[in-house]
C-alpha positions, 0 to 999 in steps of 0.5 A, spaced: 492 537 536 492 530 538 489 527 533 495 530 528 499 524 533 495 519 532 495 521 525 503 521 525 504 514 529 499 511 524 504 514 518 510 512 521 506 504 522 504 504 515 512 506 514 514 501 516 509 496 513 513 498 507 519 497 509 517 490 511 515 489 505 521 492 501 524 486 505 519 482 503 515 481 508 507 483 506 503 483 513 498 486 510 497 482 503 495 474 503 500 472 498 497 469 493 493 475 492 499 479 491 501 473 486 495 472 483 493 481 482 501 482 480 502 476 475 499 484 470 504 489 471 500 495 472 504 498 467 500 495 462 493 497 465 491 504 464 492 505 471 493 512 474 488 516 471 485 522 475 479 517 478 484 512 480 488 518 483 481 520 487 480 512 490 487 511 492 487 517 497 482 516 499 483 508 501 491 510 504 487 515 508 481 510 511 487 505 512 492 509 516 486 511 521 487 503 523 491 503 529 492 496 528 495 491 523 489 487 525 484 493 522 487 494 517 488 487 514 480 487 516 479 494 512 482 491 506 479 484 507 472 488 506 474 491 499 471 490 493 476 487 489 476 493 484 479 497 490 483 492 493 486 491 487 487 498 486 490 499 494 495 493 492 498 495 487 499 502 490 502 499 496 506 495 490 507 501 485 511 504 492 514 499 495 518 499 489 519 506 487 522 506 494 526 501 492 528 503 486 530 510 488 534 507 494 538 502 489 544 504 490 548 505 485 554 501 482 559 502 478 
């Protein structure tokens, strides 16, 4: 039961980071790396394959297990370039999707 509470806290912390990213404040990733990776749109890639989805799930599970921002950054910095790109693209896909779904309708 205690593990579930810890995971809930870690998920809440990740949600806070995602909310800050929606405001343009990116704590987990270097701004230059963000620009470098995202200069090629995900839509141009065969990104959400079954293989990548397994990697995405594993990487996010591992990221959620990290309790502090420093641990999360250290984990991200240790990723190989392909895993780093997958995690970064997925993270910003979540940010973008959330922004688009919560965008107020204008008349």
